[in-house]
N, C-alpha and C positions, 0 to 999 in steps of 0.2 A: 420081360428078360425074366428067367426064374434065377432065384435064390435060394439054394439048398437049405433046407430045413435046418442043419446043426449051423449055418453059419449066421441063418435068420436068431438063433437063440445066441449065440454067440457076440449079435452086434451090439445090444442094449449094455451088456457087463464092458464092453471095452469105452465105449462112450460115459458110461460113470465112470472108471478109472479116469482117461483123461481127463475130465473138469476140473480137479481140483490143481494139477499140474495150469492148466490155461489162467485158470484163476491168479496163482500165484503169481507166472511172469505178468501179468495184468498187473499186480498189486504192488508187486516190490523188485523194481530193474534191477540188474546185476551193478555194486557200489565198486566203481573204479578208483576212486579217488584213494590218494595214500593216507596213511596211519598218521596222522599228527607228530611235530617234531617234540621232542623234549624243551623246555625254557632257556634261551644261553642265560645263564647266569654271571657268567663271568668269573675276575676274583677280586680281591680285597682291593687292588690299588684301581680298578675299574671304576670305583664309585668315591666321589670330590667330598661329599657330604657321607659321616660313616654313622654317625649317630647325634641327638640331640641333649640339650640337659637343660631343663627347666627350675626354675629356681625361685622361691618368694622367703622375704625375709624382714626382719625387723628388729630393735635393738635401742643403741644409746647411740645418739649423736651429742662429739664433745664440745661444739661452737669455738669460738677463740677471740685473740685480740687484735683488730687493728690500729688502733692507736694509741696511744700510752707516752704520756707527757712526762717528762723530768722533771720535778720542784723547780719554782723558781725561788730561787736563794739571792742574797745579799750583793752580789757581783756578775747576775746574770742581767744582760740588757738587753729590754724589749723596745717595743713602738706604739705606741699607742692606736688602737684599731688594729694592729695585726694580730692577735690573738683571739679568733672568733671560734666560740663552739659550736658547730651546726645541731638544733634542734631536730628530733625526730619528730615531733608534730607543726608544721608549717605557722601555725600560731600561738607554737609557746606556749601551746596552754598545757602541757603536759611537765611540767616545770616541778619539782617535788619543793625545791630551797628559794628560801630569798636570798637578796643581795645580789640576785644577780640582772642585768638587762637583755632585754628580747628585741632585735630591731630586725623587722624583714624574716622572720623565723630564724633568728641568727642568736645563741646564747653569748653574749657578750662580757666579759669577768674582768673587774679593774685590773687595768698594767701596774707593774710595780713602778714607782717614782722616789724621788728622793725624801718625799711626804710624809711622816712614818703612819700619822693615820689615814693616808689610804692605801697603805699593804695590803695586797688582797687576802681575805680570810679560805677564799677558796683556792685550791693548787691542784697541778698535777693531772689536770681531765684525763680519763682512761676511757676506751669504747674497747667493747667484750661483745660477743652474743654467749650468752649462757648458754648451758648446754640441754640437748629436750629429744625428743626420741626420732628414728630415721625406720623408713617404711621404705622395700623396693623390692626390683625383681628383675633375674636376669635369664639370657636365654644362649644359653652355650651351643657355639656348633663345632663338630669333631671334623678337623681335617686331615689328624692323625691320632694313631693309636694315644695319645697322651698329652696332645696338645689341641686344645681350642678356641676359637674365638666367642668372647660372650659381650652380648650387646647389654648395655646397662642401664637402668636409672631409678632413681630415689627422688623419696621427699622428706624434708626433714623440716621440723620445729624447735622456734629458739623463741630468746627473748633478747631484746638486743637492750643495753643499760651503759649510761653512759654515768662515772663515777666521779667522784672530787675528792683530793683533801683538804677536811674542814681545819680551821686551827681559831676557834672563839677567840682566839689574844690575838691575834694578826702576826705570827710567827712561824707561818706553815712553814716547814722543812728547816729550821735551826734549830733554834732553842729550846720550843715546846714539841709532843711527840702528837703529830695531827692524827686524824682519824679519816677513814674513806666513808665518806657518804656519797647514795642515790641520789642522782640531779635526777633523772629523764632516764624512762624507759618503754620501749617499744614490745608490747608480749605478742604481737603477731607477727614479728620476723619467719622468713621462709626461707629455705635453701632448696632451690631443684637441680638435680646431675641427671645427667644423660652424657654416653658416650661408650666408647669400646674397650676391651677389655683382653690382652694376649695373654690365655693359661697354662699350666704345665701342673698335670697329676700326676705326681710326681711317687709311682706306685713300688717302686725299688725300694723306697725309702720309708714303708707303712712299720708303723710300731703299735703295739698293745690294741692292734685291731684300728687304729688311725691312719687316716693316708692323710700326706701334707700335699698342698695348692701354693704356688705360688704365682703370683702378676703381677703385669705392669698395665697400664690405660692411659686414658685422654680423653680429652671429652670436653664439655662445656658446662657453666656453672652460670645460677642465674640468682644472687643474694636480694631479698624481695622484702620490704620495707612495707609498714600499713599506709603510709604515703609519700616519703621520698621516693626518688628514682632507683629501678633497679641499678645493680653493683652487678655486671656480669664477664666476665673474663674465661681463658682456658685453661685446662689444670691437666697436672701429671697425677697421679696416681702406684701408687704400691701396697699390692696386698698378700694375705698370709694366712692360708683357712685349713682345718681340721676336717677330714671327713667320718662319718663311723657308716658304718651299711646295715640298712634295721632292715627291709627287705629285698626282695629281686633287685630292684630297678628304683629303691627308694632311700635315699640318704638324708640324713643328718650332719649339716655343714655348722660350725663355728669359724668367724670372719674374721679378722682386722683388718679395715683400710685407712689409709694417711692421705689427703691429698692435698696441692701445694699450688696456690696461686692467686695474684696479683690482688688484690682487694684497693679498689680506686678509694682514697682518702679527701673528701674534700678540703678539710682542714689544712691538710696538707699539699695537697697539688701535685699530689702524686698518687702512688699506689705501694701500698704494703706488701708484703706476703704474709701469706695468711694458712694455717695447716689445721684443716676439719680432720675427725679422726673420728670414725666408725666401727662400734663395736656389735656384731649381729650374730643371731643362729636363722637357720633358713632350712626348709624341705626343698631337697631335690629330686627331680624324676627324670633317670636315664631311659631314653625313649632310640630305642633302635633301630635304623633302617636296611639292614642288611637283614637279606635273604640269610633264612636258618643256616642252609646248608655254605653260604661265602663265609661266616661269621664260624661257625665251625672250621669249617677247612683253615680260616685263619690262625684261630685258635691253637689249633694242631700245629701249624705251620712253629708258631712260638715256640711253643712246647718242645718241638725237637730240638730246638738252637741252642 
């Protein structure tokens, strides 16, 4: 078959023009998938946790008194062997004054009787925890705009001290003015606390650049001696704080906490109510977990109300 010269001249040009189209069809097939949909962010109420707060603090621990016996006077009725004072050191080696007997780790001071020479020179024992330092941390979980639940833990250190009234003339609490002396001490006393606080940020009550915060909590406390058994209990706590804004997500907190619990007293055979007070300063980081559009829409809604 004979092909005209004109067609034979155009055929190579047609083949060259078709090659790029064939290569494109083979390398990149047509994209038939739908474009991705934008993420569904929801609104403020769809998020159970709105934000977190992380705080580290330190400050002053007040200590407290858990045994405070009144002075034995002339009309006080006592029984021999019924007035023990337990030592912090089981072997009694920590006693700092004379004229007291130690039996099985118990300090026994002479009971009052009708024989004048046997009247006690030592009287009115008092056991207390001296003030010290406290350190701790809290993690706040926001479940609403101004309401959050804080997981709190703290460590305090102090000195457990036993003091008594001492009258060298043997007339403690009557004719002469006795002086209070230290009988024994344990400088390794520690307090561990952990619990949950319900906190409210009173943003509407802000003044002078300070925001008040009010909270109540409960948890467990461990009072630990160097040698004696731990004294554990459940506590109730109230706290009041003021915060000052430092940077975008960083606040300075000043906080006062009062903790009440039942302290078991061996000498009494029952527990006394004791209160600890902590005065602390802390740095607090605000960690937002809401997407920026959701946070912005929520704040705009609050501003419009």
